[in-house]
C-alpha positions in Angstrom: -22.7 -4.0 16.1 -21.1 -6.6 13.9 -20.2 -7.0 10.2 -22.6 -9.4 8.5 -19.9 -11.1 6.5 -17.8 -12.2 9.4 -18.4 -14.5 12.3 -18.2 -13.1 15.8 -16.6 -15.2 18.6 -16.2 -13.9 22.2 -17.1 -10.4 21.0 -14.4 -10.3 18.3 -14.8 -10.7 14.6 -13.2 -13.7 13.0 -11.8 -13.9 9.5 -12.2 -17.6 8.7 -9.9 -19.2 6.1 -10.7 -22.8 5.3 -7.9 -24.6 3.4 -7.6 -28.2 2.4 -3.9 -28.4 3.1 -1.1 -26.2 4.4 0.5 -25.9 1.0 -2.6 -24.0 -0.2 -1.5 -21.1 2.0 1.5 -20.5 -0.2 2.1 -19.3 -3.7 2.8 -22.5 -5.7 5.0 -20.5 -8.2 7.5 -19.8 -5.4 10.2 -22.5 -5.3 11.6 -21.4 -1.8 11.4 -23.7 1.2 8.3 -23.8 3.2 8.8 -21.0 5.7 10.3 -18.5 3.3 7.6 -19.0 0.6 5.3 -16.1 -0.4 1.7 -16.4 0.6 -0.9 -17.1 -2.1 -1.8 -13.8 -3.8 -5.5 -14.6 -3.5 -5.2 -15.2 0.3 -3.3 -11.9 0.7 -6.0 -10.0 -1.2 -8.7 -11.7 0.9 -6.9 -10.8 4.2 -6.4 -7.2 3.1 -10.0 -6.9 2.1 -11.1 -8.3 5.4 -8.9 -5.8 7.3 -10.5 -3.0 5.3 -14.0 -4.4 6.0 -13.4 -4.7 9.7 -11.5 -1.4 10.2 -14.6 0.3 11.8 -15.2 -2.7 14.1 -12.0 -2.7 16.1 -9.7 -5.8 16.4 -10.3 -9.1 14.6 -8.9 -12.6 14.7 -7.6 -14.7 11.8 -8.8 -18.3 12.1 -7.2 -20.9 9.8 -9.2 -24.1 9.4 -7.5 -27.3 8.2 -8.9 -30.9 7.9 -5.7 -32.3 9.5 -3.8 -31.1 12.5 -1.4 -28.3 11.5 1.6 -26.7 13.1 0.3 -23.3 14.4 3.8 -21.9 15.0 4.9 -22.4 11.4 1.8 -21.0 10.0 1.8 -18.0 12.3 5.4 -17.3 11.5 4.7 -17.5 7.7 1.8 -15.1 7.9 3.5 -12.6 10.2 6.7 -12.9 8.2 4.9 -12.0 5.0 3.1 -9.0 6.4 6.3 -7.8 8.2 8.1 -8.0 4.9 5.3 -6.1 3.1 5.4 -3.4 5.7 9.1 -3.0 5.4 8.8 -2.9 1.6 6.2 -0.2 1.8 8.4 1.9 4.1 11.3 1.5 1.7 9.2 2.4 -1.3 7.9 5.5 0.5 11.4 6.7 1.5 12.5 6.2 -2.1 9.5 8.1 -3.3 10.1 10.9 -0.9 13.8 11.2 -2.0 12.7 11.2 -5.7 10.1 13.9 -4.9 12.7 16.1 -3.2 15.0 15.8 -6.3 12.0 16.5 -8.5 11.1 19.6 -6.5 14.7 21.0 -6.8 14.6 20.5 -10.5 11.1 22.0 -10.7 12.1 25.0 -8.7 15.1 25.6 -11.0 12.8 25.3 -14.0 10.3 27.6 -12.4 13.0 30.3 -12.0 14.3 29.8 -15.5 10.9 29.7 -17.2 9.8 32.8 -15.3 13.0 34.7 -16.3 12.4 33.6 -19.9 8.8 34.7 -19.8 10.0 38.2 -18.5 12.5 38.3 -21.4 9.8 37.4 -23.9 7.6 40.2 -22.5 10.2 42.8 -23.5 10.2 41.6 -27.1 8.3 43.6 -29.7 5.1 42.0 -30.9 1.5 41.6 -29.9 -0.8 38.7 -29.1 1.7 36.0 -30.2 4.3 37.4 -27.8 1.7 37.6 -25.0 0.4 34.1 -25.7 4.0 32.7 -25.6 4.8 34.6 -22.4 1.6 33.3 -20.7 2.4 29.8 -21.9 5.8 29.9 -20.3 4.3 31.2 -17.0 1.7 28.4 -17.0 4.3 25.8 -17.9 6.6 27.1 -15.1 3.9 26.4 -12.5 2.9 23.1 -14.1 6.4 21.7 -13.6 5.7 21.8 -9.8 2.6 19.6 -10.1 4.2 16.2 -9.8 6.8 17.0 -7.0 4.0 18.6 -5.0 1.8 15.5 -5.6 4.6 13.1 -4.6 5.6 15.0 -1.5 2.2 16.2 -0.2 -0.5 13.8 -1.4 1.0 10.4 -2.2 1.7 9.6 1.5 -2.0 9.2 2.3 -2.6 5.9 0.4 0.7 4.6 1.8 -0.3 5.5 5.3 -3.6 3.7 4.9 -1.9 0.6 3.5 0.6 0.6 6.4 -2.2 0.8 8.9 -4.0 -2.2 7.3 -0.8 -4.2 7.3 -0.3 -3.3 11.0 -3.9 -4.5 11.8 -3.1 -7.8 10.1 0.2 -8.1 12.1 -1.7 -7.3 15.3 -4.5 -9.8 14.7 -4.3 -13.0 16.8 -4.0 -16.1 14.7 -5.7 -19.3 15.5 -5.2 -22.6 13.7 -8.0 -25.0 14.2 -9.1 -28.4 12.9 -12.1 -28.4 10.7 -14.0 -31.6 11.4 -16.6 -31.0 8.7 -14.1 -31.5 5.8 
């Protein structure tokens, strides 16, 4: 079975990228020399979308088409370098997020203990429904402070894992540079 949006060659889906010049591959706002330049944001978005589209179909190939002969090694190095950097950045961000979540959890647990103790103290005060409402508010608030740390530590890793896998699929994809005779 094949995806209708992508060409299949030798049993493998091909993500075709047709460019008029090698410079179109890079972000023109980036003043860095050729190999260190960032890839064009629209190209990155297209490649990530293609990796998502083709996830159920197995491996795929990136095929860059240029009207003039182009150095395949430089282009491959630039594309791979970009996605290696993105993968490393994603891992750094997730480590930082995990550390922040751990600190938030410690703070939240201290608040939980303090607010629960305060709620028990309020329960001993004379009064009626206002006292009870205040006590219940403290109990609810004490559990709500755990919400964000739990989210950071137990749920936020799922999107990061998915993105890491997509980046790895792009890194694993073979890259072909071909001459487009139709241009």
